VEXDREN-2710 file (C-alpha; in Angstrom, 1 decimal):
% VEXDREN-2710
k/r/px/py/pz
1/MET/31.6/-132.2/89.5
2/GLY/30.1/-132.8/85.8
3/LEU/28.2/-130.5/83.2
4/ARG/25.1/-132.8/83.1
5/THR/25.1/-132.8/87.2
6/LEU/25.2/-128.9/87.3
7/ARG/22.7/-128.6/84.6
8/ILE/20.2/-131.1/86.1
9/ALA/21.0/-129.2/89.7
10/GLY/20.0/-125.6/87.6
11/PHE/16.9/-126.9/86.4
12/ALA/15.6/-128.5/89.7
13/ALA/16.5/-125.2/91.7
14/GLY/14.7/-123.3/89.0
15/LEU/11.8/-125.2/89.1
16/ALA/11.6/-125.3/92.9
17/PHE/12.5/-121.4/92.8
18/LEU/9.5/-121.0/90.5
19/PHE/7.1/-122.8/92.9
20/HIS/8.3/-121.2/95.9
21/LEU/7.9/-117.3/93.8
22/SER/4.4/-118.5/92.9
23/ARG/3.4/-119.6/96.4
24/GLN/4.6/-116.3/97.8
25/ALA/2.7/-114.4/95.0
26/GLY/-0.3/-116.0/95.9
27/ARG/-0.4/-115.8/99.2
28/ALA/0.3/-112.4/98.8
29/LEU/-2.7/-111.7/97.2
30/GLY/-4.8/-113.5/99.4
31/ASN/-5.2/-116.4/97.3
32/GLU/-5.9/-120.1/98.6
33/GLU/-3.7/-122.8/97.8
34/ALA/-5.4/-125.2/95.4
35/PRO/-6.9/-128.4/96.9
36/GLY/-4.9/-131.3/95.5
37/LEU/-1.7/-129.1/94.2
38/LEU/0.9/-131.7/95.9
39/VAL/-0.6/-135.0/94.7
40/ALA/-1.0/-133.0/90.8
41/ILE/2.7/-132.0/91.2
42/ALA/3.7/-135.6/92.2
43/VAL/1.7/-137.0/89.4
44/VAL/3.7/-135.0/87.1
45/SER/6.8/-135.4/88.7
46/LEU/6.3/-139.2/88.5
47/LEU/5.7/-138.9/84.8
48/PHE/8.6/-136.6/84.2
49/SER/11.0/-139.2/85.9
50/ILE/9.6/-141.9/83.7
51/ARG/10.3/-140.4/81.1
52/ALA/13.9/-139.5/81.9
53/VAL/14.6/-143.1/83.0
54/VAL/13.0/-144.1/79.4
55/THR/14.9/-141.3/77.6
56/GLU/18.4/-142.3/79.3
57/LYS/17.7/-145.8/78.5
58/THR/17.1/-145.5/74.7
59/MET/18.3/-142.3/73.5
60/GLY/22.4/-141.6/72.8
61/PRO/24.3/-138.5/74.4
62/GLU/23.1/-136.4/71.7
63/ALA/20.0/-136.1/74.0
64/ASP/21.9/-134.9/77.1
65/ARG/20.3/-131.6/77.2
66/THR/17.1/-132.9/76.9
67/LYS/17.5/-136.0/79.5
68/ASP/19.2/-133.7/82.1
69/PHE/15.8/-131.1/81.4
70/LEU/13.9/-134.3/82.8
71/TRP/16.0/-135.1/85.4
72/GLY/15.8/-131.5/86.6
73/LEU/11.8/-130.9/86.2
74/SER/11.3/-134.3/87.7
75/ILE/14.1/-133.9/90.9
76/GLY/12.8/-130.2/91.3
77/GLY/9.4/-131.9/91.9
78/TRP/9.7/-134.0/94.3
79/GLY/12.0/-131.7/95.8
80/THR/9.3/-129.5/96.0
81/ILE/7.1/-131.8/97.5
82/LEU/9.3/-132.8/100.2
83/TYR/10.2/-128.9/101.2
84/ARG/6.3/-128.4/101.0
85/LEU/5.7/-131.4/103.3
86/LEU/8.6/-130.6/105.7
87/THR/7.7/-127.0/106.0
88/ASP/3.9/-126.9/106.2
89/HIS/3.3/-128.9/109.2
END
Protein backbone atom coordinates (compact mmCIF):
# COMPACT_ATOMS: atom_id res chain seq x y z
CA MET A 1 0.00 0.00 0.00
CA GLY A 2 1.37 3.40 -0.94
CA LEU A 3 2.09 6.33 1.31
CA ARG A 4 -0.75 8.34 -0.21
CA THR A 5 -3.25 5.58 0.52
CA LEU A 6 -2.10 5.38 4.12
CA ARG A 7 -2.39 9.14 4.59
CA ILE A 8 -5.87 9.22 3.06
CA ALA A 9 -6.98 6.29 5.23
CA GLY A 10 -5.53 7.99 8.31
CA PHE A 11 -7.36 11.25 7.66
CA ALA A 12 -10.62 9.41 6.89
CA ALA A 13 -10.40 7.22 10.00
CA GLY A 14 -9.49 10.21 12.15
CA LEU A 15 -12.47 12.21 10.97
CA ALA A 16 -14.87 9.30 11.42
CA PHE A 17 -13.48 8.67 14.91
CA LEU A 18 -13.90 12.33 15.90
CA PHE A 19 -17.52 12.36 14.71
CA HIS A 20 -18.20 9.19 16.69
CA LEU A 21 -16.47 10.59 19.78
CA SER A 22 -18.42 13.84 19.50
CA ARG A 23 -21.70 11.95 19.21
CA GLN A 24 -20.92 9.81 22.25
CA ALA A 25 -20.00 12.88 24.29
CA GLY A 26 -23.25 14.56 23.29
CA ARG A 27 -25.27 11.53 24.28
CA ALA A 28 -23.47 11.30 27.62
CA LEU A 29 -24.37 14.93 28.33
CA GLY A 30 -27.98 14.35 27.30
CA ASN A 31 -27.83 16.55 24.21
CA GLU A 32 -30.05 15.86 21.23
CA GLU A 33 -28.55 15.57 17.78
CA ALA A 34 -29.00 18.67 15.65
CA PRO A 35 -31.67 18.18 12.98
CA GLY A 36 -30.21 17.95 9.50
CA LEU A 37 -26.72 17.00 10.69
CA LEU A 38 -26.34 14.20 8.13
CA VAL A 39 -27.40 16.54 5.33
CA ALA A 40 -24.83 19.09 6.47
CA ILE A 41 -22.11 16.44 6.58
CA ALA A 42 -23.14 15.30 3.08
CA VAL A 43 -22.92 18.84 1.68
CA VAL A 44 -19.49 19.41 3.21
CA SER A 45 -18.32 15.98 2.02
CA LEU A 46 -19.53 16.77 -1.51
CA LEU A 47 -17.60 20.05 -1.46
CA PHE A 48 -14.47 18.26 -0.27
CA SER A 49 -14.96 15.64 -3.00
CA ILE A 50 -15.23 18.28 -5.70
CA ARG A 51 -12.23 20.13 -4.36
CA ALA A 52 -10.22 16.89 -4.21
CA VAL A 53 -11.00 16.05 -7.85
CA VAL A 54 -10.17 19.56 -9.04
CA THR A 55 -6.95 19.66 -7.01
CA GLU A 56 -5.98 16.21 -8.29
CA LYS A 57 -6.42 17.36 -11.89
CA THR A 58 -4.76 20.78 -11.59
CA MET A 59 -1.93 20.42 -9.07
CA GLY A 60 1.27 18.47 -9.39
CA PRO A 61 2.94 16.02 -7.01
CA GLU A 62 4.07 18.87 -4.75
CA ALA A 63 0.47 19.14 -3.52
CA ASP A 64 0.07 15.44 -2.64
CA ARG A 65 -0.39 16.14 1.06
CA THR A 66 -3.13 18.66 0.36
CA LYS A 67 -4.81 16.26 -2.05
CA ASP A 68 -4.57 13.43 0.48
CA PHE A 69 -6.07 15.64 3.17
CA LEU A 70 -9.01 16.57 0.92
CA TRP A 71 -9.61 12.95 -0.10
CA GLY A 72 -9.40 11.87 3.53
CA LEU A 73 -11.95 14.46 4.66
CA SER A 74 -14.24 13.52 1.80
CA ILE A 75 -14.05 9.77 2.40
CA GLY A 76 -14.29 10.24 6.16
CA GLY A 77 -17.45 12.30 5.76
CA TRP A 78 -19.09 9.82 3.39
CA GLY A 79 -18.04 6.95 5.65
CA THR A 80 -19.55 8.70 8.66
CA ILE A 81 -22.85 9.14 6.85
CA LEU A 82 -22.90 5.52 5.71
CA TYR A 83 -22.08 4.27 9.20
CA ARG A 84 -24.77 6.43 10.77
CA LEU A 85 -27.40 5.30 8.25
CA LEU A 86 -26.57 1.64 8.76
CA THR A 87 -26.43 1.71 12.56
CA ASP A 88 -29.18 4.14 13.59
CA HIS A 89 -32.17 2.41 12.07
